[in-house]
C-alpha positions in Angstrom: 9.9 111.3 81.4 11.7 111.5 84.5 14.8 109.4 82.5 14.8 112.0 79.6 14.0 115.2 81.0 15.7 115.3 84.6 18.4 117.5 86.0 19.8 117.3 89.3 20.4 120.6 91.3 20.5 121.2 95.1 17.3 122.1 96.0 15.7 123.5 99.4 12.4 121.1 100.2 9.0 122.6 101.5 9.8 119.6 104.2 13.5 119.4 104.8 15.1 122.3 106.4 18.4 121.9 104.6 19.4 122.0 100.9 20.0 118.5 98.9 20.5 117.3 95.5 17.2 116.1 93.8 16.4 115.1 90.6 13.3 116.9 88.9 11.9 118.0 85.4 12.3 121.2 85.9 8.8 124.4 85.1 10.5 127.6 85.1 11.4 129.5 82.4 9.3 127.1 79.7 9.7 129.7 77.3 13.3 129.8 77.4 13.8 126.0 77.3 14.9 124.5 74.3 12.1 122.8 72.2 14.2 120.0 70.6 12.3 116.7 70.9 13.6 113.7 72.4 12.2 110.3 71.6 10.7 108.8 75.1 9.0 105.8 75.4 5.6 106.1 76.7 3.5 102.7 77.7 5.3 100.8 74.7 5.3 103.9 71.9 7.6 105.8 71.3 7.3 109.9 71.1 9.0 113.1 70.1 8.3 115.2 73.3 10.4 118.0 74.3 10.5 119.6 77.9 7.1 121.8 77.6 5.4 118.2 76.6 7.1 116.8 80.0 5.3 119.4 82.1 1.7 118.7 80.5 -0.5 117.0 83.3 -3.5 115.0 82.1 -6.2 114.3 84.5 -9.0 112.3 84.4 -11.4 111.8 87.1 -14.7 110.2 87.4 -17.8 110.4 89.8 -20.8 108.4 90.7 -23.3 111.2 90.8 -26.3 109.8 92.9 -29.3 111.2 91.1 -31.5 112.3 93.7 -35.0 113.3 91.6 -37.1 110.3 91.7 -39.0 110.4 88.5 -35.9 111.8 86.3 -33.6 108.9 87.9 -35.7 106.2 87.4 -35.9 107.2 83.6 -32.6 108.3 83.5 -31.4 105.0 84.7 -33.8 102.8 82.0 -32.0 104.4 79.6 -28.6 103.9 80.4 -29.0 100.9 81.6 -31.0 99.7 78.7 -29.2 96.9 76.4 -31.4 97.9 73.5 -30.7 101.4 73.6 -26.6 101.8 73.6 -23.6 100.2 74.7 -22.9 101.5 78.0 -19.8 102.8 78.8 -18.0 101.0 81.3 -17.7 103.9 83.9 -21.6 103.6 83.8 -21.2 99.6 84.1 -19.1 100.6 87.2 -21.6 102.7 88.6 -24.4 100.3 88.2 -22.5 97.7 90.2 -22.4 100.3 92.9 -25.6 101.0 92.9 -26.4 97.3 92.7 -24.7 97.6 96.2 -26.1 100.6 97.8 -29.5 100.6 96.2 -29.3 104.1 95.1 -29.4 105.7 91.0 -26.2 106.7 89.7 -24.6 108.6 86.9 -21.1 108.1 85.5 -19.5 111.6 85.2 -16.0 111.8 83.7 -14.0 114.8 83.8 -11.0 115.9 81.9 -8.5 118.5 82.5 -4.5 119.1 80.8 -3.0 121.7 83.0 1.0 122.8 82.2 2.5 121.9 85.7 3.0 125.0 87.9 6.2 122.9 90.5 8.6 121.3 89.5 8.3 117.2 89.1 10.6 115.8 91.7 12.0 112.4 91.6 11.6 110.2 94.8 14.9 108.9 95.6 15.2 105.3 97.0 
């Protein structure tokens, strides 16, 4: 994404006292920017994306929530760890491994968010 959509401009970063040349994907005035698509390779697959697509941020989080209600947590644990009920999700398997260490009953909670970035993505210069 950075190679396809980045620009170089002189900017003053919050942590810097002076302006410096930075490479970044712009996120301002997206409505007025060109929506022409460019071929971008993502994960070994070539996709046609535009600058608006490059500013979408996808976040996925996982929590292992410790269940605290004695009877309900035992019942839920019996269901989610029973091999006859269904195939246990990989996230739940991670939480089950954690519960072996700590001794608690954990339920895997997964969350997804898709938002438009509010600030420029600035490439770190090495």
